[in-house]
Every structure is written in structure tokens, then in C-alpha cells.
N, C-alpha and C positions, 0 to 999 in steps of 0.2 A: 837558167833557173837558180844556178848558184849566185848568180848577182843579186837575184830577186830575193834570196835567203839573207844574204849579210845585209842589204837593204833594210829588211824588214828587222832584223835583230839591233840595228843601228837606231832606227827610228822608235823601235820598241820601249828603249830606256827612257824616250823623251816624254811617253803619256802618263796623262796625270792619273795617279790612281785614285780609284772611288769604291765603294764598297755600297753593296745591294744585297747584302748577307739576310735581308729579310725574307726572301723568298728561299732561301738557302739552309738548310738545318746541319748543325754540327752533331758529329758523331755518329752519323748515317750515311750508308752508300747511298748516292744520288745515281740512278743508272744513265739518264740523258738530261744534258744541259745542252739546248741548241745555241750555237755561237750567233750572236747579235748581227755580227756584221757580215757573216759567211752561212746563212741557213741551211746549207745542206750540209753543214758541219756539226757533228756534237758529239758530248765526251762525257764520260762517267767522272765524277768528281767525290772527295771524301776530305772533309774538312775535321780536324782533331776536335775532339769534344770541348777543348778548352780555346777554341780558335776566338778571336777577337780583332777588331781594326785598332786595337792600342799599340800594335807592334807590326813590323814587317816580317813574313813567313818564307820560310825557305821551301821549295817547290820539287815534287817528284814528277815526271811525264813519262808514263809507261807505254811501251808498244809491245802489244801481244801480237802473234803470227797471223790470227785468224780473227783480230779486233774484236777480242771476248775482252772488252773492258772491264765490265763488272768484276771478271775472274782477276784481271790483272789488278786492278787496283784492291781488291779484297784482299791480296796476297800481302800487301804493304800496309795493313792498318795498324798493326803491332808497331812498325816503324812508325806510322803517323802519329801514333799517340805517346810513343816513348820519347820521339825526338821532336815532335811539333813542325811535323812536314803538314803541306796540302798535296794531296796525291790526284791524279787525273791520267785518263786514259783514252784514247780517240775510238769511237764506234765504226770509224772508217779505215784508219790506216792498217794496212795488210802487209805482209812480207813480199820482198822483191818488187813494191811499187814504189819506186823513188818518188816519183812528181806526186803521187797521193800522199805517201807518208810527209813529204814536205810541206805540202798544203794542209795537211792535219795540224801538223806542229805549229804552222804558224797560226792557224785560226783559235788553236786551243791555248796556247799562250797569250795572245793578244786577248782572248775575251775573258780568261782569267785575271789577266792585269786589269781589266775594266771594271770587273766586278769585286776584285778583293784586293787585299793591302799585301802584295807579296815584294821580297827581298830579290831584286833584278840580278844579284850578283852569286844566288845560291839557288842554282838549278840543276839538277841532277837528272839525266837521261837514263832509264832503264830498259833495256830490250833484251828478248829470248831469241836464240839463233839467229837468223838473219836480219831480225830487226834490232839484234845488238849490233852489228856491223853498221847498221843504217844509223843508229846512236852515235856510232864512232864516228862516221863522216860528218852528221851535222856538227859535233863538238869539234872536230878540227878545221872543217870550214867556216862556219860563222864565229869560232872562239868565244861563244857566249855562253854555255853551259859550263859550271865549275866542275862537275863531276859527270862520268859515266860508269854504270854498272853492267857487265857485259855477262850475260848468261849464256853458257856453253858455245861460245863462240867467240872471235876475237876482232880484228880491225877489219874495216870495209875497203874500197879501192879507189874512192872518188876522192881521197884526199892525197892520192898519189905518192904514197910515203913520205908526206912532209909529217914529223914527228918531231918539231921543234918547239912544240908549244908543251912548255915542262911544268906549267902551273895548273895543268889539268890533272884532276886526281881519278885515276882509275883503279876500278875494282872487279874482276873477274870472279865469278863463281860457276863451279861445275861439280857435277857428281861423281862418285867414284867409279861409275860405269857409263856417262854418259861421254857424247863425242866432243873432238877437238881438242882433247887434253893436250896432244903433243903442241898445237899450236899455241895454246895459252902458256905453257911453259917456256916456248922460245919466246913469246913474246914479253913476259916477264924478265927474263934474262936481258933482251934488249932494251926496255925501260929501265932497269938498273943501269945499265950504263949511259943511258941519257940521261940522269938522275931525275927521273920522273916520280912524282907521289904515286906509287901503285901497291895494291894488295890482293892477295889470292884467296878467296875460300873454298875449301871443298866440304862435299857433305855426303852422307851414305843415301842412296836412292838411284831413279832412273832419270832419264830426259826428262824435262819439262820445268813447269817454274818451281823454283828453288823453295825449300821449305823454310818456315817463317823463322827457325833459329839460324838457317843460313843467310837470311836477309839482316836478322839482327847482326850476326858478325861484321856484315858487311860496312852496314850504317853505324855500329860502334867504332869501326875504324874511322869512316868518313867524319863522325862526330869529331873525333881527336884530330885529325886532320884540318877540318874548318876550322877549329880554334887556334892549332899551331900555325896554320899560314896565315891567321888573321881574316879570314872572311867571317868567321862568328866572333861574338865577343868573349873575351876572355872569362865574363862572369859566369858563362855557361858551365854546369858542374860537368866535369869529365872523370871524375873519380869512377863511376858506375860503368862507363865504358872501359876504363882500362882495368878494373876489377874482372869485369865479365871477359875481355879479351885474355888475362893471364889466367883465368879459370880454365879457359878453352886450352891454352898452351900446356897447362899441367893437365888437364885430360888427354892430349895428345902423347904426351910424355908416359903416362900412365898407362895409356894401349899400346905401348911399343912403338909408336907412329913418329920417330924421332925426325923424320923428313919434313912433315908438315909442323911439328914444334918447332923445327930451327927458322923454316919459311916464315912462320908467324912471330918468331922473334924479330927476324930481319925486319919485316913489317913496320914493327913498334920502333925499331932501331933508327929507320929512316924517318918518322915522327920527332924523335927525340935521341938526336945524335950526341949530347952532351951527357947522357944518362948511361953510367957505364954498366947498369945492371944487364942492360940487353946485349951488349956487347958480350959480355960473361956468358950468357945463357947462349948466345951463338957458337962461342968457343967450346963451351962443356957440349953441348949436342953435335957439333963437327968432330969432336975426339971420341964420340961413341962411334965402336965398330959399327953396329946397327945404322948408322947415319949413311957410311960408305958404301954398305950392301945395299941399302934402299935406294940409294941416289943411283949405284950401278943398274940396278933392276929397272928402275924407271926410266932411264937412257934407253936401254935396250929396248923396252917395251915401246916407247916413244917413237924412236926409229922405225920398227917393225909397223907400228900404226902409220907412221907417215909415208912409208914405201906402199903400203897397201893401199893408202888413201889416193895416191898419186897414179899407182897402178889402174885404179878405178876410174880415178879421174880421166884419163887416157881414153879408156874405153867410153865412157860417157860421151866425149867430144865425138867420138866415131858417129853416135847414134843421133846426139843433137847438132848435127852438121845438116841433117836433112830429113825428110821422112823415110820412113823405114820399108823396105820390101817386104812382104809376107815371109820368105825365106830369111830374111835378116833377122826379123823378130825371133823367130824360133832358136835360132843359133845364138842371137843374145840372151834372149830367156834362159836358155842351158847353162851360160857363161856364169850369169849371175846366180842361177840358183847353185852352181858350184861352189862360188863365193861365199854364198849364207851356209851351205853345208860345211864348207871348211872352218868357217868362225865356229859355227855350233860345236864341231868336233873339237876344236882348241880349247872353246869355253867349257866343254864337257871332261875334257884331260886333266892329267894330273898338274899339268903347268898353268891350269886356271885361276887368274887373280883379276882383281879389279879391272887392271890394265888391259888383260885380253879379253874380258867381257866389251870393252870398248870397241873392239874390232866390229861386233854387230850393230852397236850402236851407230857407228860412222856408217855403214852400208844404209842405214834405215834415214839417217840425218841427209846425206848426199843425195839419194834416191829421191825423197821428198823435196829437196831444194831443186833439182833437174825437172822433176815434175812441175812444179810451180813455174819455173823459167820456160819450159816450153808450152805452159798454159798463156802464158802470157804474150806468146809470141802467137797464140792460136795454133798450134800444134798441137792438136786434141789426142793423135795417135800416140806421140811420144811421151805428152802429159799422162796419159792412162798408163804405158807401159811401166814408167818408172814408178807410178803410183801402186801399181800391180807388185813390183819387185819389193818396195818398201812394206806393203802388207805383207808379203811372204817370208820378209824376214822377221816379223812380229804378228803371227797371224790372231794373237789375242790382244790386239790393240784394237778398241772400238773406234779409236778416232783415225788411225790409218785406216780403216775398213769406211769410215764416212769420207774420207779423201779419195778413196777408191770409187766409192760410187759417186762421188761429185765429175770425177773422170769419164766414168763411163755415160754419165749424161750430157756430157761436151761430145762424147764422140756420137752420141745418137742411139746409144743401146740400153734402153728404158730397160727392158728387160734385166740385165745383169746389174743396171743400178740398182734396183729395187730388191735384187737377192742379195747383192752386198750390204745395204742398207738393213735387210732383215739381219744378217749375219752380224753387224753393228751393234744390233740392239739385243741380240742374243748374250752377246759379249758385255753386255751393262750400258750402252748408249741410250740416253734419257731423251724420249721423242721431243720435249721441248728444246734440246739442243740443235735441232735440224729442222723442227715444224715451219720457221718461217726464214731459212736458207734460201736464198734466192737463187743459189746457183741449181736447187733442185725443183724449182718451178714447174720445168717439163713435166715431172711426175705426178703433178696433183689432178691431171684428168684421169689416171689410172684407178681403178678399182682397189688395186692393193694399198694404196698411199694411206687412205684413211684407216685401213687395218694396222697399218705401221704406227700412225700416229695415236691410235687407240690402244695400242699394244702396252701391257704391264710390264716392266722389267723384272725378271726373276730375281728373287734375294741371294740366289745362288752365280750369279751371274759374274764373270771374270774369275770365279776361283781356279 
């Protein structure tokens, strides 16, 4: 598979660029384009309003964990219009399906290059969660993408620790209460030692696709990096991006977050090592007593986060090794309920901070990944077990209820699946989000299915 990917990227650069945008509208989200040479693959596309064939355009390919391509592309429309990116996302590529993601990436990229005039040297991959890890593996194995944006997760495992590629620009985006904060912090320290182009973005919010402002921060820095490294023309205006990032730095200082201000100054110093102002800013922030206090607190919380994740991972391994016996299921369920209760107690206690709130986010994230992993092995009972734990950890999440409903379908329990789906709707899930879900097809013959499809979501849902 890896050889096939590398071969594709090598041949891809030799393709003749042609344009057929007569069928493609600019400034509008195009939900489905079928790949000409791979008809079972299709993707969502967005061309910036000012797109034309007079120049080569940089590209973003986004991977959504559940192949929600329109949503994934929609998150980057502001970036597309501001910086002039063509954005696409596969309607087939899903989390933890490396062969499927590889095939989708090949099909989408090849088809786009046949239809549009794209810059083959400026491809950015963006992924959320485990799809972010896949993006990192694609970049490190193929050496074709020029940048990766990793949302809420770090590197994958298929590149086997080979981080010699220092020309790759890496941006991580994580929320203040999202999972894997400890992992991303350690990754940036490692990349700093290796001399990589790298930048970290943090935003207020829950786990999921980052805010538009967070994406703008990421691509402001990538815009400067592309010009500095020579990938983009020096004629591209960079002052707006510099000013926006400097404004962000000042906002961190004014809010008292000296740690984030210092890290942003360090990101800018990597781009402009000869400009003394950035080093002066770093020194000013590091001399602030609040910096050392915030750094110590961050290290303590990351250590706690890491230790708990390792403890939970060992527990998961015991379950994932094979089918659970009935008495084991009850025992494991009690253990995880205690973990959730402990995380909630800490979160509600006097030491509650954004770092502490990540403890619960990590349980949800790791259990969701374990559920998907078991599902890929067709171990339906284990998949359902971990989907149930994730839903217990965040009982107000309609998406986690939807995943649990899918898991009940896999076990053959239609009654529980329909009950769970009803709960998801009560929490705010829109019928359009699951009506055509292929994993829910076995429910279509039940009388209650049509009732769920016709259900009107309450305006007070999720309050």
C-alpha cells in the first residue's frame, strides 16, 4: 500500500493540468463531485470566489472522522477566501480505515489535478482526531504535502518514528478542554529540537472541528511560512497575517496567558530568526513570574493526564484482546464508571482548570477510538461496550448517542438502537444527519424508524 502511495505521488506531478471549471461554480460549496477515473470515490469541493485558471492554486484536503465532507470543507471557507485555497474533502474516507483513506486521497488529488490548475508543491492536509494521525503518516511517508494541520491529535504510527523531514510545516490545533494536550505539547518540544517548522494554536471550546478563528490563526502562520520558505511568491502580502498574529499575541498578554503569548512569539521567531523583536518578546514573557507558574502548572497537569491515559490504555488492551465474558463486561463497566465519576469530581472541585477538564475528554476520545477499532475487526460487542462508555462520559452529546445507536445495530439489538437514536434526537440530532446512514439500514423496516425521521427537533434541545 505504501509503495502504491509513493508511486502515485511521483507520477502525479507529471500529470498535465487541464481546467474544466465550466461545470464547477466558484464561491459555492459543491457537495459531490465524482472522480472521473475512480467512480466509487467522490468528494466535496470549494473554489474561492476569485478562482481562475490564470495561476496555480494551493490546495487543502480535509479528512473528517465520519466522512462529513460538506461540514469539513465548510469550516475552511474563510481560509479559502482569505488566502486563496482550493478546499476538498472525501465523502468516503473515515477514521481508522487507512486503506480507504489512502485510496480516497489518491482519487481526490488526482481528479482535482485533472480538473483544476493547482500548485503541486503546496498541498496541506487537515485532519481531526485519528484522521489527523493519518494525515501525518501520509505526509511523512509520501513526502508530498508541504504542510499538515493536526486537530486534537498528534502523529500516527506508520511512519515508524522517522521525523527527519524538516521541510514539512506542522500546525496543531487543540481546544482548552480537548483531548491529547499532553501529547501535542511533547510533540512540539521534540520538533523544536529537530528544527521543524511548527506552530501551536489553542482556542476556547470543546472537542471537535476548531473555530474559524483558530483555523485563521493556523493559516496566517502557514502563509508566512510558505513565503519565508520560498514555497509561495514573495509578492504575496504578508503584513495582514503578521498583524493578526501580533494582535493575537497581545490578546494573550492582556488576558494574562503569558504561556501562550510566549509560545506564539517563539513560532514567529522560527519564521524570522533575524528579527530581534521576537526574541525580545520571548525574553520579556519568560521573565514574567506568571510564565514560570503557568509552565509548572501545565507540566503537572500534562503528567497527570498522561499517567491516566496510560492507565486507561492498559485497561483497554485487556478488553480489546478478545471477546468479553458476561461477568467481565459488568466488571469493566463498573471500572470505567468509576473513572468517569472521578474525572467529574475533579472537574467540579476547587482545582478545576481547562487542563483538568481534559481528563474527561480523554476518556471520551480514547473510548471512541477503541470502539471504532473493535468495529473494524467486526468485534461488535466490544465496539458497543466502548461506545457505551463514551456516551456515559458525555450523556448530552447527540453524536455519541448516534455512534452508540450504530453499535447497537451491529450487535443486532434494534430495540436499543432505536431507543438510543430517539435520545440522540431529543438532544438535538437532526434526522437529516442519520436518515441515509448506511449503518442504520437494518432499522428501516421498524415502524418506529419513520417516526424518528419525521421527528421535529425541539428548540430547547441540548440546553
